[in-house]
C-alpha positions in Angstrom: 18.6 38.2 29.4 17.1 37.7 26.0 16.4 34.0 26.6 16.9 31.1 29.0 20.4 30.2 27.7 21.6 28.2 24.7 20.2 24.9 25.8 16.6 25.7 24.8 14.2 24.2 22.2 14.7 27.1 19.8 18.3 25.8 19.1 17.4 22.1 19.1 17.5 19.7 16.2 14.1 18.3 17.3 12.3 21.7 17.1 10.2 22.4 14.0 10.5 26.1 13.6 7.7 26.3 11.1 5.3 24.2 13.2 6.6 25.0 16.8 6.4 21.2 17.4 9.0 19.0 19.1 9.5 16.3 16.5 10.9 13.9 19.2 8.1 14.3 21.7 5.3 15.3 19.3 4.2 18.2 21.5 3.8 21.9 20.8 6.4 24.2 22.2 5.0 27.7 22.7 8.0 29.3 24.4 10.9 27.8 22.5 13.6 30.0 24.2 12.3 29.1 27.7 11.8 25.4 27.3 14.3 22.5 27.3 14.7 18.8 28.0 17.5 16.3 28.5 17.4 15.3 24.8 18.2 18.9 23.8 20.0 18.6 20.5 21.0 15.0 21.0 20.5 12.3 18.4 17.6 10.5 20.1 14.7 8.4 18.9 13.0 8.1 22.3 12.5 11.0 24.8 14.2 10.8 28.2 12.8 12.5 31.2 10.4 15.4 31.4 10.2 18.7 29.5 11.5 21.6 31.6 10.5 25.2 31.8 13.5 27.6 32.0 12.5 30.0 34.7 13.7 33.0 36.6 13.0 33.1 40.3 13.2 36.3 42.3 13.4 36.1 46.2 14.2 39.1 48.4 15.5 41.1 45.5 17.9 38.5 44.2 17.2 36.3 41.1 18.5 33.3 39.3 17.5 31.0 36.5 17.0 27.3 36.5 15.1 24.4 34.9 11.9 23.0 36.5 9.9 20.0 35.1 6.5 20.4 33.6 3.7 18.6 35.5 1.7 16.0 33.6 2.4 17.7 30.3 1.5 21.1 31.6 3.9 24.0 31.5 5.1 25.3 34.9 6.3 28.9 35.2 7.3 31.6 37.6 5.3 34.8 37.7 5.7 37.9 39.7 3.1 38.6 42.3 0.7 41.5 41.4 2.2 43.4 44.4 5.6 43.1 42.8 8.7 41.7 44.4 9.1 37.9 44.7 8.0 35.4 42.1 5.8 32.3 42.7 5.6 29.1 40.7 2.3 28.3 39.1 0.7 26.0 36.5 -2.8 25.0 35.4 -3.4 21.3 35.3 -5.3 19.4 32.7 -8.6 19.7 34.6 -8.2 23.5 34.7 -7.2 23.8 38.4 -4.6 26.5 39.1 -1.7 25.5 41.4 0.6 28.0 43.1 3.8 27.5 45.1 5.8 30.0 47.1 9.1 29.0 45.4 10.8 26.4 43.2 11.8 24.2 46.1 8.1 23.9 47.2 7.1 23.0 43.7 9.8 20.4 43.4 8.7 18.8 46.7 5.2 18.6 45.2 6.5 17.2 41.9 8.6 14.5 43.7 5.6 13.5 45.9 3.3 13.1 42.9 5.7 11.9 40.1 8.9 10.8 41.9 12.5 11.9 41.6 13.5 13.6 38.4 15.7 11.2 36.4 
């Protein structure tokens, strides 16, 4: 798959292709084809909800893509373990601490505990 779908920042009216900046949220978007939000390509003047990473999760040889929210402005992603096989969810917070979760469900439980339900 060449990108995370058609609902990504790279196709959004709020994405400044020359500056890689979301003009709605005023944040840099480094992976425009793997990042999205609920305001994707909508006429909006205020952001609604979090920014999402478009991720691929592999478990037991099967994979799928989905959107997971950034944590406190920090990009969350899936990475394959160095031993191969399954992916894990990880991010580095603003203080530089690395966080790792066995799967998307574990990360979402953490997110909801810290931030609340995704609206």
